N, C-alpha and C positions, 0 to 999 in steps of 0.2 A: 381442740386437741391438735397440736402441731404436727405430731409424728403418728403414723398409723401402727398401732401395736396390735399383735395378734391376740394376746391375753390381756384383759382389762381388769381393773379393780372395780368395786361398787362405786366409787366416787368417779371414775372415768365413765362408767356406764350411765351414772346419773347425769353427768354433763352431756353426754351423747343423746340421751332421751329427754333432757331438760326436766329431770325430777330429782327429789332428794335421794341422796346415798342409802339412807334408812329405809326409804321405800323399796329401792333396788334390793336390799337385803331381805326385807320382809317378802317380797315376791320370790325370791331365791328359796328362801325357808319354806314357802308354801307350794313350791314347784311350778310357779306360774311363769318363770323365766328360766331359760337354760343356764345353769350354773354348776360349778362344783367347787369344793372346799379344799383348801390346803391349810391344814392345822384348823385355825379358827377363823380364817379369812376366806371370803367368797371370791372367786375368780370366774371370768365370763370370756368365753371364746368369741372374738369379733365375729367370725363367719356365721356362728350360731344365732347370735344376737341379731344379726342382719337378716337371716332366714327367718326367726321369730317374728320380726317386724313385718316382713313380707307376708307371712301366713296370717298375721293378725289383720293386715290391711286387706288381703284376700277375702278372709272370712267376714270382715266388716262389709265389704261390698256385696258378697253373697247374701248376707242378712237383710242388707237394704233392698236388693233387688227382689228378694222373697217378699219383702213387705209391700213393695210397689206393685208386684204383680197381682 
């Protein structure tokens, strides 16, 4: 993504996360990823996606350290 956009499409989020856009949409519908709809199209706020990633990484590390303790 050459230009940093504040609001991203499912395709752009898919490229950012290296997953298929339909997977992004499925996660959005299920409430697993922060998103909002404009008409029938899902949109994603970059800072919310970045925060969501940080939270996932954090919880992943917490779960691993609990497992190792």
